[in-house]
C-alpha positions in Angstrom: -27.3 -202.3 -64.8 -24.1 -203.3 -65.3 -24.8 -206.7 -66.2 -26.8 -205.3 -68.6 -23.1 -203.8 -70.3 -22.0 -206.8 -69.8 -24.3 -208.7 -72.0 -24.2 -206.2 -74.2 -20.6 -206.5 -74.7 -20.7 -210.1 -74.8 -23.1 -210.4 -78.7 -20.7 -207.5 -79.7 -17.7 -210.0 -79.2 -20.6 -213.9 -80.3 -21.1 -211.4 -83.6 -17.1 -210.5 -83.9 -16.2 -213.9 -83.7 -18.6 -214.9 -86.2 -17.2 -213.0 -88.8 -13.6 -214.7 -88.8 -15.3 -217.9 -88.5 -17.5 -216.9 -91.0 -14.2 -215.9 -93.9 -12.7 -219.5 -93.2 -14.5 -221.2 -97.0 -11.7 -224.3 -96.4 -12.1 -226.1 -92.7 -13.6 -229.1 -91.3 -16.6 -228.3 -88.9 -15.0 -230.1 -86.2 -11.8 -228.3 -86.6 -13.6 -225.0 -86.8 -15.4 -225.6 -82.9 -12.1 -226.3 -81.3 -10.6 -223.8 -82.8 -12.8 -221.6 -81.0 -12.1 -223.2 -77.3 -8.0 -223.8 -78.4 -7.5 -220.7 -79.3 -9.5 -218.9 -76.7 -7.7 -221.5 -73.8 -4.5 -219.1 -73.1 -5.9 -216.3 -73.1 -8.6 -216.9 -70.3 -5.7 -220.0 -68.4 -3.6 -216.4 -67.4 -7.0 -215.3 -65.6 -5.5 -217.8 -62.9 -2.3 -215.7 -62.0 -3.6 -212.3 -61.2 -7.4 -213.9 -59.8 -8.3 -215.8 -55.9 -8.6 -219.5 -56.7 -12.2 -219.9 -54.7 -13.0 -223.2 -52.4 -14.7 -226.0 -54.7 -16.7 -228.8 -53.3 -17.6 -232.1 -55.3 -20.8 -230.4 -56.3 -18.8 -228.2 -58.7 -17.4 -231.1 -60.3 -20.7 -232.5 -61.2 -22.0 -229.9 -62.6 -18.8 -229.3 -65.1 -19.0 -232.3 -66.5 -22.9 -232.2 -66.8 -22.2 -228.4 -69.2 -19.8 -230.1 -71.3 -21.5 -232.4 -73.3 -24.1 -229.5 -74.1 -22.0 -227.8 -74.9 -20.1 -229.1 -77.3 -23.5 -230.5 -78.7 -25.1 -227.0 -79.2 -21.4 -225.5 -80.4 -21.9 -228.5 -83.2 -25.2 -227.0 -84.4 -23.8 -224.1 -84.3 -20.7 -224.2 -86.4 -23.1 -226.0 -88.8 -26.0 -223.0 -89.1 -24.3 -220.5 -89.6 -21.6 -222.2 -91.9 -23.9 -223.6 -94.0 -27.0 -220.9 -93.7 -26.4 -216.9 -95.4 -25.0 -215.4 -91.2 -28.3 -213.5 -91.5 -30.5 -215.7 -92.1 -30.2 -217.9 -88.7 -28.0 -215.5 -87.0 -31.8 -214.2 -85.6 -32.8 -217.8 -84.8 -30.4 -217.3 -81.2 -33.0 -214.5 -79.8 -34.7 -217.5 -79.0 -32.4 -219.2 -76.7 -34.0 -216.7 -74.0 -37.7 -218.4 -74.6 -36.3 -221.3 -74.1 -34.6 -220.1 -70.5 -38.0 -218.9 -69.7 -38.5 -223.2 -68.6 -34.7 -224.6 -68.5 -34.3 -221.8 -66.0 -37.0 -222.9 -63.9 -36.8 -225.6 -63.4 -32.5 -225.7 -63.1 -32.7 -222.5 -61.4 -35.8 -221.8 -59.9 -36.2 -218.7 -61.7 -39.3 -217.0 -63.6 -40.4 -213.8 -65.3 -43.3 -212.2 -64.4 -46.4 -213.6 -66.6 -45.9 -210.1 -69.2 -42.8 -211.1 -69.9 -44.4 -214.3 -71.6 -45.1 -211.9 -74.1 -42.4 -211.4 -75.2 -43.3 -214.8 -76.8 -45.3 -214.1 -79.1 -43.4 -211.4 -80.4 -40.4 -213.6 -81.0 -42.6 -215.8 -82.8 -43.5 -212.8 -85.6 -40.1 -211.7 -85.3 -39.3 -215.2 -86.6 -42.0 -215.4 -89.8 -40.5 -211.7 -91.2 -37.0 -213.5 -91.0 -38.6 -215.7 -93.4 -41.0 -212.7 -95.9 -39.4 -213.1 -98.7 -41.2 -216.6 -98.7 -44.3 -215.3 -98.6 -45.2 -216.3 -102.2 -45.4 -219.4 -101.6 -48.1 -219.0 -99.3 -48.8 -217.1 -95.8 -47.6 -220.9 -94.4 -44.5 -220.3 -96.7 -42.1 -218.5 -94.2 -42.3 -221.6 -91.7 -42.1 -223.9 -94.1 -38.8 -222.6 -95.2 -37.7 -223.1 -91.8 -38.3 -226.1 -91.5 -36.6 -226.9 -95.5 -33.7 -224.8 -94.6 -31.4 -227.0 -92.4 -29.5 -224.0 -91.0 -32.5 -222.7 -89.8 -32.7 -226.2 -87.5 -29.6 -226.3 -87.2 -29.8 -222.7 -85.2 -32.8 -223.0 -83.2 -31.6 -227.1 -82.2 -27.7 -224.8 -80.5 -30.6 -222.1 -79.0 -32.5 -224.7 -77.1 -29.3 -226.3 -75.8 -27.5 -223.2 -75.0 -30.6 -222.1 -72.7 -29.9 -225.3 -71.3 -25.6 -224.3 -70.5 -26.9 -220.8 -69.2 -28.2 -222.5 -67.2 -26.2 -224.8 -65.9 -23.4 -221.8 -66.3 -25.0 -219.8 -63.4 -24.4 -222.4 -61.1 -21.4 -223.2 -61.9 -20.7 -219.1 -61.9 -22.3 -218.8 -57.9 -19.9 -222.2 -56.3 -16.6 -220.6 -58.0 -16.5 -217.1 -59.6 -16.8 -215.3 -63.3 -13.1 -215.4 -63.7 -12.1 -218.4 -62.4 -14.8 -220.5 -64.2 -14.5 -218.4 -67.4 -10.2 -219.5 -67.5 -11.4 -223.0 -66.5 -14.4 -223.7 -68.8 -13.7 -223.1 -72.2 -10.1 -225.4 -71.4 -12.4 -228.0 -70.3 -14.0 -228.1 -73.5 -11.0 -228.8 -75.5 -10.6 -231.8 -74.5 -13.9 -233.9 -75.4 -13.1 -231.7 -78.2 -9.6 -232.5 -78.7 -10.7 -236.3 -79.0 -13.4 -235.8 -81.3 -11.7 -234.2 -83.5 -9.0 -236.8 -83.6 -11.3 -239.7 -84.6 -12.9 -237.7 -87.0 -10.6 -234.7 -88.4 -7.3 -235.4 -87.9 -6.2 -235.0 -91.1 -6.8 -232.0 -91.1 -4.8 -230.8 -87.8 -3.1 -228.7 -90.3 -5.8 -226.2 -91.2 -5.1 -224.5 -87.6 -1.8 -223.1 -88.8 -3.0 -222.5 -92.7 -6.3 -220.4 -90.7 -4.6 -219.6 -87.6 -5.2 -215.7 -87.7 -9.1 -216.4 -88.5 -8.3 -218.3 -85.9 -7.0 -216.3 -83.3 -8.8 -213.5 -83.8 -11.8 -215.9 -83.3 -10.7 -216.9 -80.3 -9.9 -214.0 -79.1 -13.0 -212.5 -79.5 -14.3 -215.6 -78.1 -12.6 -216.1 -75.1 -14.2 -212.2 -74.3 -17.3 -213.3 -75.3 -17.0 -216.0 -72.3 -15.9 -213.0 -70.1 -18.0 -210.5 -69.8 -21.2 -213.3 -69.9 -19.7 -215.4 -67.0 -19.8 -211.3 -65.1 -23.4 -210.9 -65.9 -24.8 -213.7 -64.8 -24.4 -213.6 -60.4 -25.6 -209.5 -61.9 -29.7 -210.9 -63.1 -31.9 -213.3 -63.9 -30.3 -215.2 -66.6 -33.2 -215.1 -69.5 -32.3 -211.5 -69.1 -29.0 -211.3 -69.4 -29.3 -213.8 -72.9 -32.0 -211.6 -74.0 -29.7 -209.1 -73.9 -26.5 -210.6 -75.4 -28.6 -212.4 -78.1 -28.9 -208.4 -79.2 -25.3 -210.5 -81.4 -28.4 -211.7 -83.8 -28.4 -207.7 -85.3 -24.8 -207.6 -85.1 -24.9 -210.6 -87.7 -27.0 -209.4 -89.8 -25.3 -205.9 -90.4 -22.2 -208.0 -90.7 -23.8 -210.1 -93.2 -25.0 -207.6 -95.5 -22.2 -205.0 -94.9 -19.0 -207.3 -94.7 -20.6 -210.5 -96.7 -23.0 -208.6 -99.0 -25.8 -211.0 -98.1 -29.2 -209.9 -100.2 -32.4 -209.5 -97.8 -31.2 -208.1 -95.3 -34.5 -205.4 -95.0 -37.0 -208.2 -93.8 -33.6 -210.1 -91.8 -33.2 -206.9 -90.3 -36.9 -206.0 -88.8 -37.6 -210.0 -88.1 -34.0 -209.8 -86.0 -35.1 -206.6 -84.5 -38.7 -207.7 -84.0 -37.3 -210.4 -82.2 -35.6 -208.8 -79.8 -38.1 -206.7 -79.3 -40.3 -209.3 -77.6 -37.0 -211.0 -75.5 -36.7 -207.3 -75.0 -39.9 -207.6 -73.2 -38.4 -210.7 -70.8 -35.8 -208.0 -69.6 -39.2 -205.0 -69.3 -41.5 -207.4 -66.9 
């Protein structure tokens, strides 16, 4: 069960990185995305001095090139979600990633949980409803209408789907190299297209990297730790299992939202997050 420990740590590091991102109020969205990869890159690149370099074939590089656009798009939607909505509201929607992975992991990796695990999908839907129960005054379908009216929720759901694709592709990269090697080169590889995007869209905002250095530094630190612990888990279990445990970041996100950012509606959101994760947990157990 070492993979579960790695996945749990990954979830904690993910949510902690979000806290430092949420503290930054005056930064461009593209700068925020770039900062995660840019500040984490030096830390993971140091791994190359301590680990063996695997023999890589052309297929490895093709898969890496395919993965990068999905990674960039996922993070664009993710940052928009946590910047434009309450962290405790949108963070639990990441629990949808293992639900999407039931399909994407099967298509990409031919991995599939048992039939009983599909029952977890129902609990995830119930958890989504509970998450927005404060909208019950607008009718039984109020919470669902709220999801589609709240752009942050839609952005996070889109990000969850894209992350299901990158998670499955990530396992291919790990199996074709090694967990620490892919951690060392994946982040710097994503920095390149992100820099190009920032140059064309947010060039005047480069100074924000310096003015928010402390928060960016710790965001990058915990983001790098998240990538490494995820990569270490990927060879040890099927991807839906790993990402289900990793999405405990939803609960950490709800707690951070309440204790640090004093966000409201903590009770129904925490209950919703727990139900969603119980549903994801069924995928692990069965």
